[in-house]
VEXVEX-628240 format. One record per atom (N, C-alpha, C): residue number from 1; residue in one letter; atom name; x, y, z. Coordinates in Angstrom, 2 decimals, padded with zeros to 5 digits. Layout:
# VEXVEX-628240
- pos, code, site, u, v, w
- NUM, a, CA, X, Y, Z
...
This chain:
# VEXVEX-628240
- pos, code, site, u, v, w
- 1, m, N, -198.70, -166.29, -075.06
- 1, m, CA, -198.28, -165.01, -075.53
- 1, m, C, -196.95, -164.69, -074.87
- 2, t, N, -196.01, -164.20, -075.65
- 2, t, CA, -194.72, -163.81, -075.09
- 2, t, C, -194.51, -162.33, -075.32
- 3, w, N, -193.77, -161.74, -074.43
- 3, w, CA, -193.46, -160.32, -074.52
- 3, w, C, -191.97, -160.18, -074.78
- 4, k, N, -191.63, -159.30, -075.69
- 4, k, CA, -190.22, -159.03, -075.96
- 4, k, C, -189.99, -157.53, -075.74
- 5, f, N, -189.05, -157.24, -074.86
- 5, f, CA, -188.70, -155.86, -074.59
- 5, f, C, -187.37, -155.56, -075.25
- 6, k, N, -187.34, -154.45, -075.98
- 6, k, CA, -186.10, -154.08, -076.68
- 6, k, C, -185.33, -153.01, -075.93
- 7, s, N, -185.94, -152.43, -074.93
- 7, s, CA, -185.28, -151.37, -074.19
- 7, s, C, -184.52, -151.95, -073.01
- 8, d, N, -183.30, -151.46, -072.80
- 8, d, CA, -182.56, -151.93, -071.64
- 8, d, C, -182.94, -151.14, -070.39
- 9, k, N, -183.84, -150.17, -070.54
- 9, k, CA, -184.32, -149.39, -069.40
- 9, k, C, -185.41, -150.12, -068.63
- 10, v, N, -185.99, -151.12, -069.24
- 10, v, CA, -187.08, -151.86, -068.62
- 10, v, C, -186.50, -153.06, -067.88
- 11, e, N, -186.81, -153.14, -066.61
- 11, e, CA, -186.36, -154.28, -065.82
- 11, e, C, -187.50, -155.30, -065.77
- 12, v, N, -187.26, -156.47, -066.30
- 12, v, CA, -188.27, -157.51, -066.35
- 12, v, C, -188.13, -158.37, -065.09
- 13, k, N, -189.22, -158.47, -064.34
- 13, k, CA, -189.22, -159.27, -063.13
- 13, k, C, -190.23, -160.39, -063.28
- 14, d, N, -190.16, -161.35, -062.39
- 14, d, CA, -191.15, -162.42, -062.39
- 14, d, C, -192.51, -161.82, -062.11
- 15, v, N, -193.51, -162.29, -062.83
- 15, v, CA, -194.85, -161.78, -062.61
- 15, v, C, -195.39, -162.38, -061.31
- 16, p, N, -196.16, -161.60, -060.56
- 16, p, CA, -196.72, -162.15, -059.32
- 16, p, C, -197.79, -163.19, -059.63
- 17, i, N, -197.84, -164.21, -058.79
- 17, i, CA, -198.87, -165.22, -058.99
- 17, i, C, -200.11, -164.83, -058.20
- 18, c, N, -201.24, -165.36, -058.59
- 18, c, CA, -202.47, -165.00, -057.90
- 18, c, C, -202.50, -165.65, -056.51
- 19, v, N, -203.29, -165.09, -055.64
- 19, v, CA, -203.37, -165.55, -054.26
- 19, v, C, -203.84, -167.00, -054.19
- 20, v, N, -204.75, -167.36, -055.07
- 20, v, CA, -205.24, -168.74, -055.09
- 20, v, C, -204.09, -169.69, -055.40
- 21, d, N, -203.22, -169.30, -056.35
- 21, d, CA, -202.05, -170.11, -056.67
- 21, d, C, -201.14, -170.24, -055.46
- 22, e, N, -200.92, -169.13, -054.76
- 22, e, CA, -200.06, -169.15, -053.58
- 22, e, C, -200.58, -170.13, -052.53
- 23, i, N, -201.88, -170.08, -052.30
- 23, i, CA, -202.48, -170.98, -051.31
- 23, i, C, -202.38, -172.42, -051.77
- 24, e, N, -202.73, -172.65, -053.03
- 24, e, CA, -202.72, -174.01, -053.55
- 24, e, C, -201.32, -174.61, -053.55
- 25, e, N, -200.30, -173.78, -053.74
- 25, e, CA, -198.92, -174.28, -053.82
- 25, e, C, -198.25, -174.44, -052.47
- 26, s, N, -198.97, -174.20, -051.38
- 26, s, CA, -198.36, -174.40, -050.07
- 26, s, C, -198.03, -175.88, -049.91
- 27, p, N, -196.91, -176.17, -049.27
- 27, p, CA, -196.47, -177.57, -049.15
- 27, p, C, -197.51, -178.48, -048.49
- 28, k, N, -198.15, -177.99, -047.44
- 28, k, CA, -199.14, -178.81, -046.71
- 28, k, C, -200.32, -179.15, -047.63
- 29, l, N, -200.83, -178.15, -048.38
- 29, l, CA, -201.96, -178.42, -049.28
- 29, l, C, -201.54, -179.32, -050.43
- 30, r, N, -200.35, -179.14, -050.95
- 30, r, CA, -199.87, -180.02, -052.03
- 30, r, C, -199.88, -181.48, -051.57
- 31, e, N, -199.44, -181.68, -050.32
- 31, e, CA, -199.42, -183.02, -049.76
- 31, e, C, -200.85, -183.58, -049.62
- 32, l, N, -201.77, -182.73, -049.12
- 32, l, CA, -203.17, -183.17, -048.95
- 32, l, C, -203.82, -183.46, -050.30
- 33, f, N, -203.56, -182.62, -051.30
- 33, f, CA, -204.12, -182.85, -052.63
- 33, f, C, -203.56, -184.14, -053.24
- 34, a, N, -202.28, -184.39, -053.03
- 34, a, CA, -201.68, -185.62, -053.55
- 34, a, C, -202.31, -186.85, -052.91
- 35, r, N, -202.51, -186.79, -051.59
- 35, r, CA, -203.15, -187.91, -050.89
- 35, r, C, -204.57, -188.16, -051.39
- 36, a, N, -205.28, -187.05, -051.73
- 36, a, CA, -206.65, -187.17, -052.19
- 36, a, C, -206.74, -187.49, -053.68
- 37, g, N, -205.59, -187.45, -054.38
- 37, g, CA, -205.58, -187.75, -055.81
- 37, g, C, -206.11, -186.62, -056.66
- 38, i, N, -205.92, -185.38, -056.20
- 38, i, CA, -206.39, -184.20, -056.94
- 38, i, C, -205.21, -183.54, -057.64
- 39, r, N, -205.37, -183.29, -058.95
- 39, r, CA, -204.32, -182.62, -059.71
- 39, r, C, -204.16, -181.18, -059.21
- 40, t, N, -202.93, -180.68, -059.28
- 40, t, CA, -202.65, -179.31, -058.86
- 40, t, C, -202.11, -178.52, -060.04
- 41, g, N, -202.05, -177.21, -059.87
- 41, g, CA, -201.57, -176.32, -060.93
- 41, g, C, -202.68, -175.37, -061.32
- 42, h, N, -202.30, -174.31, -062.03
- 42, h, CA, -203.27, -173.29, -062.41
- 42, h, C, -204.36, -173.90, -063.30
- 43, g, N, -205.62, -173.71, -062.95
- 43, g, CA, -206.74, -174.24, -063.71
- 43, g, C, -207.10, -175.68, -063.38
- 44, s, N, -206.40, -176.28, -062.46
- 44, s, CA, -206.64, -177.68, -062.09
- 44, s, C, -207.82, -177.77, -061.12
- 45, p, N, -208.27, -178.99, -060.83
- 45, p, CA, -209.33, -179.16, -059.82
- 45, p, C, -208.94, -178.56, -058.46
- 46, a, N, -207.67, -178.70, -058.08
- 46, a, CA, -207.23, -178.13, -056.79
- 46, a, C, -207.37, -176.61, -056.81
- 47, h, N, -207.00, -176.00, -057.92
- 47, h, CA, -207.10, -174.55, -058.07
- 47, h, C, -208.57, -174.10, -057.99
- 48, r, N, -209.45, -174.85, -058.63
- 48, r, CA, -210.88, -174.51, -058.59
- 48, r, C, -211.44, -174.65, -057.18
- 49, l, N, -211.02, -175.68, -056.46
- 49, l, CA, -211.48, -175.88, -055.09
- 49, l, C, -211.02, -174.73, -054.20
- 50, v, N, -209.75, -174.37, -054.28
- 50, v, CA, -209.24, -173.27, -053.46
- 50, v, C, -209.96, -171.97, -053.79
- 51, s, N, -210.14, -171.68, -055.07
- 51, s, CA, -210.81, -170.43, -055.44
- 51, s, C, -212.27, -170.43, -054.99
- 52, e, N, -212.93, -171.57, -055.07
- 52, e, CA, -214.32, -171.65, -054.63
- 52, e, C, -214.42, -171.38, -053.12
- 53, v, N, -213.53, -171.97, -052.36
- 53, v, CA, -213.56, -171.78, -050.90
- 53, v, C, -213.22, -170.33, -050.55
- 54, v, N, -212.15, -169.81, -051.11
- 54, v, CA, -211.71, -168.46, -050.76
- 54, v, C, -212.72, -167.41, -051.22
- 55, i, N, -213.16, -167.51, -052.46
- 55, i, CA, -214.03, -166.47, -053.01
- 55, i, C, -215.49, -166.64, -052.60
- 56, k, N, -216.07, -167.80, -052.92
- 56, k, CA, -217.50, -167.97, -052.68
- 56, k, C, -217.87, -168.13, -051.22
- 57, v, N, -217.01, -168.79, -050.45
- 57, v, CA, -217.35, -169.04, -049.05
- 57, v, C, -216.92, -167.88, -048.17
- 58, f, N, -215.65, -167.48, -048.26
- 58, f, CA, -215.14, -166.50, -047.31
- 58, f, C, -215.29, -165.05, -047.75
- 59, q, N, -215.18, -164.76, -049.05
- 59, q, CA, -215.28, -163.37, -049.48
- 59, q, C, -216.72, -162.96, -049.83
- 60, e, N, -217.36, -163.71, -050.71
- 60, e, CA, -218.71, -163.34, -051.14
- 60, e, C, -219.79, -163.86, -050.19
- 61, r, N, -219.47, -164.89, -049.43
- 61, r, CA, -220.41, -165.54, -048.50
- 61, r, C, -221.69, -166.04, -049.19
- 62, k, N, -221.52, -166.52, -050.43
- 62, k, CA, -222.64, -167.06, -051.19
- 62, k, C, -222.85, -168.54, -050.90
- 63, e, N, -221.82, -169.19, -050.39
- 63, e, CA, -221.89, -170.62, -050.07
- 63, e, C, -221.33, -170.85, -048.68
- 64, t, N, -221.58, -172.04, -048.17
- 64, t, CA, -221.01, -172.44, -046.89
- 64, t, C, -220.01, -173.56, -047.14
- 65, l, N, -219.25, -173.88, -046.12
- 65, l, CA, -218.32, -175.01, -046.25
- 65, l, C, -219.08, -176.30, -046.50
- 66, q, N, -220.27, -176.42, -045.92
- 66, q, CA, -221.09, -177.62, -046.15
- 66, q, C, -221.49, -177.73, -047.62
- 67, d, N, -221.78, -176.60, -048.28
- 67, d, CA, -222.09, -176.62, -049.71
- 67, d, C, -220.90, -177.16, -050.50
- 68, v, N, -219.71, -176.71, -050.15
- 68, v, CA, -218.50, -177.15, -050.84
- 68, v, C, -218.27, -178.64, -050.61
- 69, i, N, -218.44, -179.08, -049.36
- 69, i, CA, -218.26, -180.51, -049.04
- 69, i, C, -219.22, -181.37, -049.85
- 70, s, N, -220.46, -180.90, -049.99
- 70, s, CA, -221.45, -181.69, -050.74
- 70, s, C, -221.14, -181.73, -052.24
- 71, k, N, -220.50, -180.69, -052.76
- 71, k, CA, -220.15, -180.65, -054.18
- 71, k, C, -218.92, -181.48, -054.52
- 72, w, N, -217.96, -181.50, -053.62
- 72, w, CA, -216.68, -182.15, -053.87
- 72, w, C, -216.62, -183.47, -053.12
- 73, n, N, -216.68, -184.55, -053.84
- 73, n, CA, -216.58, -185.88, -053.25
- 73, n, C, -215.10, -186.26, -053.23
- 74, v, N, -214.41, -185.76, -052.21
- 74, v, CA, -212.95, -185.92, -052.13
- 74, v, C, -212.58, -186.51, -050.78
- 75, k, N, -211.65, -187.44, -050.81
- 75, k, CA, -211.15, -188.04, -049.58
- 75, k, C, -210.36, -186.98, -048.80
- 76, g, N, -210.68, -186.79, -047.54
- 76, g, CA, -209.96, -185.83, -046.70
- 76, g, C, -210.35, -184.39, -046.93
- 77, i, N, -211.58, -184.15, -047.43
- 77, i, CA, -212.01, -182.79, -047.75
- 77, i, C, -212.01, -181.88, -046.53
- 78, d, N, -212.36, -182.42, -045.36
- 78, d, CA, -212.39, -181.59, -044.14
- 78, d, C, -211.02, -181.02, -043.82
- 79, e, N, -210.01, -181.86, -043.91
- 79, e, CA, -208.64, -181.42, -043.63
- 79, e, C, -208.15, -180.42, -044.68
- 80, i, N, -208.53, -180.65, -045.93
- 80, i, CA, -208.15, -179.73, -047.02
- 80, i, C, -208.79, -178.36, -046.79
- 81, l, N, -210.08, -178.34, -046.47
- 81, l, CA, -210.78, -177.07, -046.24
- 81, l, C, -210.20, -176.32, -045.05
- 82, k, N, -209.85, -177.06, -044.01
- 82, k, CA, -209.26, -176.44, -042.83
- 82, k, C, -207.92, -175.78, -043.19
- 83, e, N, -207.12, -176.47, -043.98
- 83, e, CA, -205.81, -175.93, -044.38
- 83, e, C, -205.97, -174.73, -045.32
- 84, i, N, -206.95, -174.78, -046.22
- 84, i, CA, -207.21, -173.63, -047.11
- 84, i, C, -207.56, -172.42, -046.27
- 85, e, N, -208.42, -172.61, -045.27
- 85, e, CA, -208.81, -171.50, -044.40
- 85, e, C, -207.60, -170.95, -043.64
- 86, e, N, -206.76, -171.82, -043.12
- 86, e, CA, -205.57, -171.37, -042.39
- 86, e, C, -204.63, -170.58, -043.29
- 87, e, N, -204.42, -171.07, -044.51
- 87, e, CA, -203.55, -170.38, -045.46
- 87, e, C, -204.12, -169.01, -045.84
- 88, a, N, -205.43, -168.95, -046.03
- 88, a, CA, -206.08, -167.68, -046.40
- 88, a, C, -205.98, -166.68, -045.26
- 89, r, N, -206.17, -167.13, -044.05
- 89, r, CA, -206.03, -166.25, -042.88
- 89, r, C, -204.60, -165.75, -042.72
- 90, e, N, -203.66, -166.64, -042.96
- 90, e, CA, -202.24, -166.29, -042.86
- 90, e, C, -201.87, -165.18, -043.85
- 91, r, N, -202.50, -165.20, -045.02
- 91, r, CA, -202.22, -164.20, -046.06
- 91, r, C, -203.10, -162.97, -045.95
- 92, g, N, -204.00, -162.95, -044.95
- 92, g, CA, -204.85, -161.79, -044.74
- 92, g, C, -206.02, -161.66, -045.70
- 93, i, N, -206.37, -162.75, -046.38
- 93, i, CA, -207.49, -162.73, -047.32
- 93, i, C, -208.82, -162.75, -046.56
- 94, i, N, -208.84, -163.52, -045.50
- 94, i, CA, -210.04, -163.56, -044.64
- 94, i, C, -209.62, -163.19, -043.23
- 95, k, N, -210.58, -162.67, -042.49
- 95, k, CA, -210.27, -162.21, -041.14
- 95, k, C, -210.76, -163.17, -040.09
C-alpha cells in the first residue's frame, strides 16, 4: 500500500521501525544470524526468534529461555539469546 499526500503542509518522515526490527538489525545479531544460517528481515525466522524471546520470555513470561532453546535447533543459540537480551536491556524493553 502506498500513500500519496497532496498537501505541502504535511511533512513526510521515515516511519519508525518496530523494536523487534531494531534488535534484529543490530550488527552483532546480524553477524550471529549469518553464522547460524538464519535469514533476517521483517517476518523472517530471525525476526520470529527475536519477537518470541522479547515478548514471550521477557515481557509475558509465558516461556523460559530453555523453552526457546528446545524449539529452535540453531547453531550458536546461546550466544544469540544472550545478545538479544543485551539489546533488549539496552533499549529499555526489559529491566
